[in-house]
C-alpha positions, -999 to +999 in steps of 0.1 A: -168+016+180-200+013+199-218-020+200-255-018+190-275-048+198-310-063+196-318-091+221-308-118+195-275-100+187-268-096+224-271-134+229-249-141+198-222-116+208-221-129+243-223-165+231-253-170+254-281-194+248-309-186+273-342-206+273-367-178+279-404-172+277-411-157+242-416-120+246-425-093+221-399-067+213-400-037+236-388-013+209-407+020+205-424+019+239-427+051+259-399+050+285-421+069+309-446+040+311-420+015+322-427+001+356-397-002+380-391-037+394-369-031+425-343-056+436-326-049+470-289-057+472-277-061+508-239-065+510-207-053+525-197-021+507-172-007+532-158-035+554-135-065+550-153-082+520-160-049+501-131-057+478-152-085+464-187-070+467-181-035+451-168-049+418-195-075+417-222-049+421-204-028+394-206-058+370-243-061+379-251-024+372-230-025+340-249-055+327-282-039+337-274-007+318-263-027+288-295-047+288-317-016+293-300+002+264-299-027+240-327-050+250-351-035+276-378-056+292-412-047+276-431-023+299-407-027+328-371-020+340-351-034+369-338-010+395-312-020+421-315-005+456-284-011+478-279-014+516-245-017+533-246-043+561-209-040+567-208-077+575-224-068+609-250-094+617-271-070+637-277-049+605-294-078+587-330-073+599-326-035+598-315-036+562-342-061+553-370-039+567-355-008+550-354-026+516-390-037+521-399-001+527-382+008+494-406-015+475-382-043+467-399-074+453-367-095+454-334-092+473-298-103+471-279-111+502-241-117+502-237-133+537-256-164+546-252-159+583-268-124+581-296-139+560-301-164+588-311-135+612-342-128+592-348-158+569-380-168+588-396-136+576-393-144+539-422-168+536-447-144+553-434-115+532-431-136+500-396-122+495-374-142+470-338-139+481-307-147+460-277-157+481-242-153+469-225-178+492-244-204+510-247-232+535-272-260+538-290-245+568-299-214+548-302-223+512-327-251+517-353-226+529-383-216+508-378-183+490-340-187+490-319-196+460-283-192+449-261-197+419-231-213+435-225-244+455-228-245+493-198-246+516-203-282+525-201-292+488-171-270+483-152-287+511-158-323+499-150-312+463-117-296+472-107-325+494-115-350+467-091-331+444-064-329+470-065-366+480-070-380+445-053-355+421-029-333+440-015-358+464-009-395+458-004-410+492+008-444+478+036-426+458+044-401+485+045-428+512+023-409+536-010-389+537-008-351+531-006-327+560-034-302+553-035-268+569-064-244+572-068-208+582-099-186+581-112-155+600-121-166+635-159-169+640-168-163+604-194-187+592-174-202+563-145-208+587-168-226+611-184-247+583-150-255+566-133-264+599-161-287+611-164-304+577-127-311+576-128-325+611-158-347+602-141-359+571-110-369+591-133-389+615-150-406+586-117-413+568-091-418+595-055-416+583-064-401+549-048-368+559-034-349+588-051-317+598-038-284+613-061-255+619-047-220+627-074-193+623-067-156+622-084-124+633-108-109+608-091-084+584-055-091+597-026-088+573+000-103+597+003-140+600+035-148+620+017-169+645-005-188+620+024-195+596+044-208+625+017-234+631+012-242+594+048-241+581+052-279+580+019-285+560+021-298+525-006-274+515-027-247+533-063-240+525-067-202+527-102-189+535-097-152+538-113-118+532-098-085+520-061-077+529-057-111+546-053-127+512-022-108+501-010-106+537-010-144+541+006-152+507+033-125+511+042-135+546+041-173+540+064-170+510+087-145+526+091-169+556+101-197+532+069-217+530+070-237+498+039-258+500+008-251+480-018-225+489-053-234+479-080-207+480-116-213+490-145-199+469-146-167+488-109-160+490-079-158+465-097-154+432-121-129+446-092-107+457-067-113+429-065-077+420-056-069+456-031-097+457-014-086+424-011-051+437+005-061+470+026-093+463+056-093+441+057-115+410+087-133+425+067-143+456+037-153+435+060-177+416+076-191+447+051-219+451+019-234+436-013-214+441-047-230+434-084-221+439-117-239+438-142-220+417-179-219+407-176-192+380-161-190+346-128-173+338-114-152+310-091-180+299-119-206+294-121-211+256-154-205+240-170-194+273-193-165+282-164-150+301-141-151+270-169-133+251-173-107+278-137-094+278-141-071+247-173-057+262-155-051+295-127-033+276-153-010+258-173-002+290-141+005+311-114+015+287-092+029+314-095+003+341-107-029+324-075-047+335-083-041+372-118-055+367-105-085+348-080-093+375-105-100+402-132-118+382-159-103+404-171-080+376-179-110+355-197-127+383-218-096+387-227-097+350-238-133+353-259-124+384-278-097+364-284-122+335-301-144+361-322-116+374-331-104+339-343-139+330-364-141+362-380-107+358-388-112+321-406-144+330-426-127+358-436-098+335-446-122+307-467-142+332-486-115+351-478-082+335-453-055+347-479-038+369-486-070+388-451-083+395-446-090+432-426-114+452-449-143+445-446-138+407-409-135+410-406-167+430-428-186+405-404-173+378-374-185+398-388-220+400-391-220+362-357-206+354-337-225+328-305-209+315-276-223+295-244-202+296-214-212+275-186-224+297-209-237+324-217-273+316-248-276+338-280-257+330-289-231+356-322-243+371-338-250+404-332-285+417-350-289+451-341-316+476-309-333+485-294-330+450-303-294+446-307-273+477-321-245+455-287-241+439-287-231+402-252-244+394-239-273+416-206-278+398-170-268+408-138-265+389-101-262+402-079-235+388-042-228+391-022-196+388+005-200+361+032-175+367+047-178+332+014-167+317+005-144+346-031-158+346-054-185+359-062-216+341-086-246+347-067-278+357-098-299+359-131-303+341-162-291+359-174-317+384-202-324+408-195-328+445-190-365+454-222-366+475-243-356+444-231-383+420-251-414+412 
C-alpha cells in the first residue's frame, strides 16, 4: 500500500520532531515555477570507499524524492549534482570548480583531506560545505559543517570505552595491548595513529600500543596479523574489501581478541562483510564499532521508523540496504539539507537563495531526531567545531541475533564534558 503524506504526517510517521521556520503549504503550486536549488555531492563513487558512498547517496536521493512527492518546498526543489573524486586528492579542486560551474550553492564533501586542498576558496566563493567525516584542521573553518564527530573526538571516546568499560586493568592484572591497522597514508589513519601515540605519552602505562598499517584496498593481511596477533583487541580502520579481508584472515589464523571498528570502517561495510565472511567466523570473537548514527535496532528511533519505508521503496533489495546502514545515514543527511534549504527559502525567497543565504540557514539549524539525544545545531568554538551531533555510541554485533545493538548510551567525548 502506498504511503501518502503531508508534511505533518511525514514527521509523525518518521517519528521526527524538527524545529523549522513556519512555511505555508506548497500544495497546488505550478511545478514548472519551482526554482532548483543545486547541491553538489563530491565523493568516491568508483574507488575503495564507494561501498559506503554509493548507498549513502542512494539514501539521500530516496529521501529527496520522498520529500518532493509528499512535502515539496514551496517554490523550490533541491537537485543533487554529483562528482566522482575517486579518493584522489588532485581531483578535489577540479571537482570543486566543476560543481561551481553547475550552479551549486552548497556542497557535500566525503573526504576531509580532499576538502583541505580547496577549503581556502570557500570564504571568497561563499560556498557552504557539509563534510561527512572530519578532523579539527578542516571542520573549524568558516563555511564548513558536519553532522558527525571529528576523528580526534572519536579516538578519545573509543579509548575511554576500552580502558574503563571493556578492559579492567586492576582485574586483569595488566593494561590492555591495543593494536591498530589502517590504510597507509590515509588521513584518518594518520590522525588515529598520532592520537593514540599522544595518549600513550600523556597516560604512560595505561595501554600497550602496536601499529601495523596496510596498503589501501588490500584484502590480504598475513603480515599485519602476524604483528597484531598478541593484541587483546585490534582497532580496524579500513575501507572497502579490507574490512571483510581483515576479519576473515584474522579469525582464520586463530586471532580471538576483539575487533573494534572505527567510524569509517566495519558498520559502513557490513553488507560487504556479511557477503564475504562466514557466520562461523563472525561468531569466533567479539566485534564492536564506535558510531555516530542511529541503527535499526534502536527502540523508538528515527531508524526504527525508517525500516518500513525502506522496505516499501526497495522491496527487492531492502535487506542489503539495511545491512550497511549507509542508506539511513543518507536519509538523515537529506533531512538536514531539506531543513537548511527551507529556512533559506523562507528567509530570502527561492529566487534569491545563494551560498550566503544557505550558510545563514545552517547557522540557525535546530533539529531533534528521535534516537539522537543531542539536538542538531551549530556549536562554534572548542565545544562545537561546527559539528551538528557531537555524541558517540558503542555497538556490538550479536551473532545469536545476527544484528548490531547499542552497548552504551550516547556520550560526549571526554574533552567536551564539564
